[in-house]
N, C-alpha and C positions, 0 to 999 in steps of 0.2 A: 675146051674148059668153058666153066657155064656163067654166066655174067649175071645169077639171081640175084647175085648178094650185090652187087650195084644199082637196080632198082628202086626204084622209092617208089612208096604203098601212095597210091592218091587217092582219098575219098571223094566218089562222087554220088550224084542221088540217087538214090535207091527206085529199084521199079516197085512200090508199094502199093498192095491192092485196094481200091477204092473206098471196101470196105472194113479195112483195118483203119486205113485215116482217117473216116468216120466216127469208129469206135472210139478213136482216143482224142479226138475234137469235142465227143460229147461226152465222156469222161470230163476232163477238164471243163468246159464250160458248167456241166451239170454240179461236181464240185464246187465250183467258182458261186453258184448260183447259192446254191446250199450253205456256202462260207457267208455271202451278203446276208441272207435272209436270217440265220444266225444270230450276224452279229447288230441285225435293223432290232429283231427283235428284245435282244437284250438291252440294245440302248434306250428303245421307248419303256422298257420297265426299268431301267435306272432315270429315265428322266420323268418316272409315275407316271407317262402313258396307260400302260396297260402292268398286270397283274397276271403271271402265267408260273408265280412260285419260284424263280431259280434266282437263288440265293446268290451264288458265285457266275462267274466268267466259263467256267469249265466247258461247256457245250459249246462255245464257240472257241476255246482251244483244242476239241474233238477235231471241229470242222475245221479249221484252218492245218492242223494234220491230214487229215484226209484230203484235202485240197493240196498240200503240197506234197505228198504219196501218189496224188494222181498227177499231178502237172508234170513229177518227176517220169511215170511213167508213160505220161500220149505225149513229151517230148520223142519216144523213143518209137512209141507206136506212130506216130505221123512225120517221122523226119529220119528213121533211122537209123545210121549209121553216125550222120551228124547231130540226132539224138543222143547218141550215148558219148558223144563229145562236150555236148551242154551239161551233162550229169558232173563232169569237173568243177565246176562254177555253181549250178542252178542250188544246191545244197546249202554251200555259205552265203549265197543272195538269201534265198529266206530264212537262214537260220538268223543274220543280220537283222531282218526285219523283223522276225520274232520278238528279237533284243529291245532293238531301236523306238521302231517306227509303233507298233501295239503299245507300247511302257508311254511311248511319246502320246497317243490319243487316249487313252484309260488316264492319264495327267491333265489331259485338257477339259475330259469331263467330270474330272473330280476339281478343275480350278472353275466352272459353270455350277461348283456345286456349294449350298450349304453345312459345314458337315463340320461339327466340334466334339471333339469326344470324349465330353465332357454332358452333351445333350443326349434324353434320353430319347429322342428322336431318331435319331441316326443320321445319315447323309439327306439330305433333300436338294432338288436341283431348285437354285434359283437365277437360271440363266444370266444377266448381267452385272446382277448387285455388286460381286465381288467386286467388277472392275469401277463400278461407280464407285464403291469403299476407297479404293486402290486411288483413286482423282484426286480424292477427298482430303485423304491422311497426310498429314504433315509432316512424320514421324516419318515415312518412306520417301518422302523423297528428297527431306534432311538425310539418310544414307544415301539416295542415290547421289547429294549434292559431294558427298565426304568422299565418296571412291573418287569424284572429280581430284579433289584435293591429293589422293591418297596418289592416284595418278601423274599426275603432275610433281610428286616428288620422287617419281622414276628418273628425271631428269639429275638430279642431284647425285641422285645414285648410278646413275652411266658414268657420271666427270669423276667420282670417287672409283669408280670400278677400272676405267682406264686408263687414269693416274697411277693406280696397284698395277693394272698389266704392264703400264709402262718400266714401270718399276723392275718387276720380277722379270722382264725380258732383257733389264741390261745386264751389264754384267756386274753383279755384286758378289756380295761374300756370305756364304750361306745360302743362295739362292734355293736350293731343294728345300731348306728344312722351312727359310720362309712362305713357300705354295703351300705346303703340308698345314701351315699352322692358318694360313687367309682363310683356307679349307674346312676347317675345324667349325664356324658355323652353320655351315650348309650339311654339315653331319649330323647335328642334332635337330629333335621334332619340335614343331615349333611351340609345343604345348609345355617341353619341357625349357624350351628359351623363356615361356612366360611366367612359370614357374619360377626359375634362376634367376630369372632380371628383375621381372613385374612384381612377385609374390618375394623375391625375398631382397637383392643389390638395391631397390627402389622403395621399399617396404620405408613411412616416414616415420615411425618411432625409430627401428633398430637398426633399419637399413644402413651400410658403410656407405653409400652415395646419398643418403638422406645427413648422415653424420658429416660430410665432407659438405655438402651444402650448411647446415649451422656453421660450421666451423669459418666460413666463405663467408659469413654473414646474412646468410639465406633466414630468418627468424623461423618460418614454419617450413619448413620441406613437403611440397606434397605438389608430387609429380602427377598426379591422377585428377586433384581437387579443382584445378581452373581449365576449361574446354582446350584453350589456347595449347597449354606444356601437356596437357595431355594428351590431345592431337599428335602433336612433336614427337612427342614421347611414345605413344604406338607406333610412326614413323621411323622412328630411330631405331626397334625393337627390330621392323619387320626387315627395314633396310640393311642391320648388322646381318638377319638371315641369309639374305640372299645377293648382296652385293657379293658374296665370292663366286657362284652362280653365274651372273655377269663376266667377273672378270675370268672366270676359265676360258668362257666364249669367246672373249678378248685377247687373253695370252694365245689363243689357239689362231687365232687371225693374224698375231702379229708374228708370230713365227711362222705363217706361209707367206711370208711378203719377201720374195726376193732378196737376198743381200746385193745382190747389184744393185736392184733397181736403188737401195740407200745412199750405196758406194757411189753410184753415176751422179745422184742428186749431191752430196757431199765435196763431189769435183768440180761440179755447176755452179758451185756458194749459196747452197739451199741446207744450213744445218742450223741446229740448233729448232728455237720457235717455228721460222719457216720451214722449213724442212717436216717437220709435225704436217704443218698448216696445209702445205701445197701436194706433200706425196704421200706420206703414212696414214692422214684421216679421210684423204679419197679413197685409198686403198682399202681401205677398215670402212666402209661405209654400207659396203650389204652385210657384214659379221656385224656391226653394230646394230642397224635397223632388224636386224633378226634377231639380237640379242633384246633387243629392246619390247617389239611385238612379244616375244616368250615372257616377260616380265612382265608386260601388261596382262597377261594370260594369267600370270598366278598373282597378280596382284588385286584383279577382281575376282578373283576367291579368296580374297583376305576372310576373314574369320576366326580362327580358333585364336588368334593374339588375344584379340576386341574381346571374345567371348571368357578368355580364362582369367583375363587381367580385370575387364573393366564393366563388360557385359554391355558396352554402348556408350558408357557413362563419360564425363557427368551430363547428364541432361540429352544423351544422344549426341553430346559432340565426338566420338568415337567410331559410334554406330557406323558397320556397314550393310552393304544391301543383303550379305549371305549370313550375319548376326542376326539382324532382323528379323530371316524369315527363320532363322532356328529358334529363335524366341518366340515367332506365331506356333511352332509345333509344340518348343517344350510347355513356355509358359502360359500361353493361351488355347494349346491342343486346337489352334484355330485351324485343319488340315487344309480346309479348301481356299479360304483365304490366301494360305500360306504358301498352296501351289498353286496359283494364279499366280502372286507373287514373284515365286520362281521362274513360271515360263512367260510373264513379262520381260524377265531382267534376265534371259534369254536367248530373249528377241533381240532386245539393245545388248546384250553383244556380242550376236551373229553380226547383225548390220555397223556394230563397232568397228568390230574387227576387218570384216571385207572394206568397211573405205579405210582405215587402215592401210592394209594390204595395197589395195589400189596404188594410195601415196607413194608408198614402201618402193613399189616396183617402178614408180615413176622414176625417183632419184637414186634408183639402183639399174635403169636398161643404159645400155652402151648407147654414146652418142656418136653419129656417123657425121 
């Protein structure tokens, strides 16, 4: 009886000719140097150092494609069978680099340029001038400060979402209906919420909530005229849209808690508020932190409701960083400065989320 089918195929080092290995390495290094040369020349032209008559970045793109093909081929030439195995991953890596790293580098180049779409001179490299302008821009720092207040509102959103999750986890009548009803705001687009609530229900003359305010004694109901009221209204609209998201995550966490744990806590006398604080809440801490972190990410992108309802007003009271950057592009056609603000905001988000994830990991780490 043959036992060939039971043998494993083991990939061993190939006995490759030195000439083949040298050719493969030369192919990869040669095309790599060609790519670096093309990128350096076009970067120098973009900065105004030289003028080669290259209007687009197509030569660099062609050089990158040539280098990518040569790199894949060179892996097979220099590594043999193991190089063929690398081809299962290498094209995907190169594709990700082409879609993320290169646009990031191009964005950095634009961020260091004076590029106003209404200017007849086009894009001009200006070094650190945009950074100096950002440092002295009070509207940008106001928008960044507003983001802090918007993020603090997540604490209230979390408390409401946790309360709703506890309610829907209890044995109440029409529980399935309420689960679907509470999820309806999440199914709506933020732009639809802006027009349905901000432009219709909160309209100061004929909106139903404005009429209700006048009936209750509010002489001139204006939800977006006073800075504090406008900011609170935007917070409420955004919270109404995304509280169901936190609620459904917390509800899933509550249903994952074993019933035996809660029954044992009740037997030991931990019922009601004590059982929640000493049993349910600690067990829900990993899910709670995950929901809060994801909500912070969504909050840092808040722009559509602000743009549709207030455009950052009154006086920048409701402005966010993303809505401010949007107006730099749309209203002022200031592509260079807007791109710099976006790049700086990206760095701020990465640093802030890294710190928050470190803190969350410390709280959720098992204690021994």
